[in-house]
C-alpha positions as CSV (number, residue, x, y, z in Angstrom):
1,X,123.2,11.2,43.3
2,X,126.5,12.3,44.8
3,X,125.2,12.4,48.4
4,X,123.6,8.9,48.2
5,X,126.7,7.1,49.6
6,X,126.7,9.6,52.5
7,X,123.0,9.0,53.2
8,X,123.5,5.2,53.2
9,X,126.6,5.5,55.4
10,X,124.7,7.7,57.9
11,X,122.5,4.6,58.6
12,X,125.3,2.0,58.8
13,X,124.9,-0.4,61.6
14,X,121.3,0.7,62.2
15,X,118.7,-2.1,62.5
16,X,116.2,-1.8,59.7
17,X,117.9,1.0,57.7
18,X,115.9,0.8,54.5
19,X,113.0,3.1,55.4
20,X,115.2,5.8,57.0
21,X,117.5,5.7,53.9
22,X,114.5,6.0,51.5
23,X,113.1,8.9,53.5
24,X,116.4,10.7,53.4
25,X,116.8,10.1,49.7
26,X,113.2,11.3,49.0
27,X,113.9,14.5,51.1
28,X,117.3,15.1,49.4
29,X,116.3,14.5,45.8
30,X,112.5,14.8,45.7
31,X,112.2,11.2,44.4
32,X,113.8,7.8,44.7
33,X,115.3,7.0,41.3
34,X,116.1,3.6,39.7
35,X,119.7,4.4,40.2
36,X,119.1,5.0,44.0
37,X,117.2,1.8,44.2
38,X,120.0,-0.2,42.7
39,X,122.6,1.5,44.9
40,X,120.6,1.0,48.1
41,X,119.8,-2.6,47.3
42,X,123.5,-3.3,46.7
43,X,124.6,-1.5,49.9
44,X,122.0,-3.4,52.0
45,X,122.4,-6.7,50.3
46,X,118.8,-6.7,49.2
47,X,117.3,-7.4,45.8
48,X,116.2,-4.4,43.7
49,X,112.7,-6.0,43.8
50,X,112.7,-5.8,47.6
51,X,113.7,-2.1,47.6
52,X,111.3,-1.3,44.7
53,X,108.5,-3.1,46.6
54,X,109.0,-0.8,49.6
55,X,109.2,2.3,47.4
56,X,106.0,1.4,45.6
57,X,104.1,0.4,48.7
58,X,104.5,3.8,50.6
59,X,102.9,6.9,49.2
60,X,105.7,9.1,50.5
61,X,108.1,7.8,47.9
62,X,108.0,9.0,44.3
63,X,109.8,7.6,41.2
64,X,109.9,11.0,39.5
65,X,110.5,14.5,41.0
66,X,107.6,16.8,41.3
67,X,108.4,20.5,41.8
68,X,104.9,21.3,43.1
69,X,104.5,22.0,46.8
70,X,102.6,19.2,48.7
71,X,99.7,19.6,51.0
72,X,98.9,16.4,52.8
73,X,95.2,16.3,53.8
74,X,94.0,13.9,56.5
75,X,91.1,11.8,55.4
76,X,90.9,9.5,58.4
77,X,87.6,8.8,60.2
78,X,87.9,11.6,62.8
79,X,88.6,14.2,60.1
80,X,85.8,12.8,57.9
81,X,83.4,13.2,60.9
82,X,84.5,16.8,61.1
83,X,83.8,17.6,57.4
84,X,87.1,17.0,55.5
85,X,85.3,15.5,52.6
86,X,83.4,18.7,52.0
87,X,86.6,20.7,52.3
88,X,88.5,18.4,49.9
89,X,85.7,18.7,47.3
90,X,86.0,22.5,47.4
91,X,89.7,22.6,46.8
92,X,90.7,24.4,43.6
93,X,92.2,22.0,41.0
94,X,94.8,24.4,39.5
95,X,97.6,21.9,39.3
96,X,100.0,24.2,41.1
97,X,99.7,22.4,44.4
98,X,99.8,18.6,44.9
99,X,97.2,17.5,47.4
100,X,97.9,14.1,48.8
101,X,95.7,12.1,51.1
102,X,97.0,10.7,54.4
103,X,95.2,8.7,56.9
104,X,95.9,10.2,60.3
105,X,98.2,13.1,61.3
106,X,97.6,12.3,65.0
107,X,95.5,15.3,65.9
108,X,92.0,13.7,65.7
109,X,90.5,16.0,68.3
110,X,91.3,19.2,66.4
111,X,90.5,18.1,62.8
112,X,90.3,18.5,59.9
113,X,94.0,18.6,59.6
114,X,96.6,19.1,56.8
115,X,100.4,19.0,56.8
116,X,102.8,21.1,54.7
117,X,106.4,20.0,55.1
118,X,106.6,19.1,58.8
119,X,104.1,21.7,60.0
120,X,100.5,20.5,60.8
121,X,97.6,22.8,60.4
122,X,94.5,22.0,62.6
123,X,90.9,23.0,62.8
124,X,90.7,23.7,59.1
125,X,87.6,25.2,57.5
126,X,87.1,26.2,53.9
127,X,88.7,29.7,54.4
128,X,91.8,28.4,56.2
129,X,92.4,25.5,53.8
130,X,91.9,27.8,50.8
131,X,94.4,30.3,52.3
132,X,97.0,27.4,52.8
133,X,96.6,26.3,49.2
134,X,96.9,29.9,47.9
135,X,100.0,30.5,50.0
136,X,101.6,27.4,48.4
137,X,100.7,28.2,44.8
């Protein structure tokens, strides 16, 4: 957690710094630890419960690191209408890739969609989604 003070300092003076700090901590360490929660709470003059409440509310934040690559699969209404439920049911459950559900990646007209890192993949079918999962595993 040696970079944590730098992450917090990078958002000094910013209005509403908690979420940006948490996102940076998650990106840096792969999780938001109890130590990070305590340090952030103290730096922002918040209670640990307030910070923990935000961490536990949002699915992007994890209490423990997970080394598996993450595929975020859009399950919003537009992607459902385009067959994402059938695609999701056909995903292999090998445990090597973590599949997370998100509810809108903002490309409703070209769904179903998935995101890996910051790259969005649109117009998925079973073959393309399978290839993405295999490339991650």
